[in-house]
Steps between C-alpha positions, in 0.01 A plus 500: 500500500611857436584728785312821565696823479485729802298819468688781329648773716490865389838628378481784753527238777830377355627858477398573858668182624822586316502856637454388861866400505491146639846410627727251324487286814121483483517388136766240578296363790183485291663313211702273729175395672316472167765288329607296799 
């Protein structure tokens, strides 16, 4: 069976997230947890 795509997110949300200035450590922690 095919998988459903998640609902689209407005581009302005991506821009806002990028401008919030999440630290490198937060990104590393997120992806480390995500990828195992």
